[in-house]
N, C-alpha and C positions, 0 to 999 in steps of 0.2 A: 499477579500484576508485575509488569516490568517497567521500571523507571528508566527513561532515556537520559544518559549523561549529557550535560550541557557543555562538554569540552569542545564541541564543534558546532557550527551553524548547521542544524538539520532541517532547515526550511527549504530544502531542495525537493521538489516533487516532480517525478518523472511519470511517464505513461508508456504502455505497450498495448498492441492490438491483441485481442483475445484469440484471433485466428492464427497467431504465431505458435500457439500450443498445438503441436501436431503428433506427438508421441502417443499413439493409441493405447499403449500399455501403462501410461502414467495416471496417477490420481488427478493431476491437473486436467488431463483430457477428459477423464470420466466426469469431473465436476462440470467442465464446459459443455459436454454432450448432454448431460442431464438437466442443466440449469441455465444455459446461455440465454440471457435477455439483457436489454439495455434500457436505461431511463431516457428521457427526452433530450439529454445532453450527449448521449452516446456513451455513457459510463456503464460498465458492466454492473448488473444489478440482480441480486437474488433476494426476493421477498423484501425489497426496500433497503437492503444492505448493499453497499458498494463493494465490488470485487477488487481486491488489491493484491499486489505482490509484496512480500517482505521476507526477512530471513526466518529460518526455522526456530529462532529464539522465541518467537511469539506463538508458535503452535504448528499444527499440521494443515495440510491442504484440506479445505472444507470447513475449517474451524471458524466459528463466529468470534470476532474480536471487537473491542471498543477502543478507538484511538482518540486520545485527548490532546488538544493543542494548547499552547501557552496562552494565547489570546483567543478567548472563546469566539466561535463563529456560529452563525445561526443557519447554516446549511442543513444541519441534520437534526438537532434538537436544542432546547434552550440552554443546555450545558455546554454546547459547542463540541459535542462528541460525535465522531464519525462512526456509525455502525457499519461494520465491514465483514467480509468473508475472505479468508486467505485462498486465492485462486492460483497462485504461483509463488515460487521461491526465488529470492535473489540468491545467487550462488555464493556461498561463503568460501568456495574454492577459488574465486576470482582474486587476483592479487590486490585489488583495491576494495576489498570487502571485509568488514569486521562483523561481529555478532549482531550489530544493530542495522547495518545496511552498507550501501556502496559509498566509498569515499571519493570526494571530488576536490578540485582546485588546490594544487600544491603551491605554496608560497614558501620560499627559503627551505625547501625540502620537507615541509610539513603540510599535511592535509588540513584544510580549513572548513570543509563542508562534508555533510553526510546526507544521503537520501535514505530515509527510514521506510517510507511507503511509496509504492508505485501504483498508479491507477491503471486498471485494465479497462480498455475502451474498444469501441468499434472503429472502423476505418474513417468515419466522418470527423473524428476528433483530430485536430491539427495542432492545438496548443492548449494545454491544460490550464495555463494561467488565465486564459480568457474565460474559463468556466468558474475558476476559483480565485478571483483577484485578492480575496482576503487571506489567502494562505501565504502571500509574500511576507517574508520575515516573521512567520508564525510557526515555530518549531513544534514537533511532536514532543510531549513531555512524558507520556506514559501510554502503555498498551495493556489492556486487560483481556484475557481469554475467558469467554463465558462458559466454556465447557461443552457447548453445543457444536455438533459437526453435521454438515449437510450431505456428507457421503455415507453416513451410518444410519 
């Protein structure tokens, strides 16, 4: 389990279209080809788990993870945990990325926000905040890798 430091506001949630994964030799593409499906909101979904992007700190492509938020939300279960599958990586080679996610909003030369998870969606999603209004100001506090992988 990885605890997320609370040094930055990490309640920034981004999204990307699953069809942007086009490298046919990648694990990401293999996962997409074998499992691509969506829930009624247009979120990537594998057996009831939402498909997300995060850094490799939390596991490998295809790994099943559990994301816990500071303020519990009832979208996924009574504990407010998001059951997810890692479908893509946030590049830690980007200059604005650390081991937990992408850094945003510089004030006086210091980053003030971090995006830990990014939802993978289809083209009908135009605004993730409309789907998850309760995620506003609701940071990720920990991510647990269950040890299950959907590519193996």
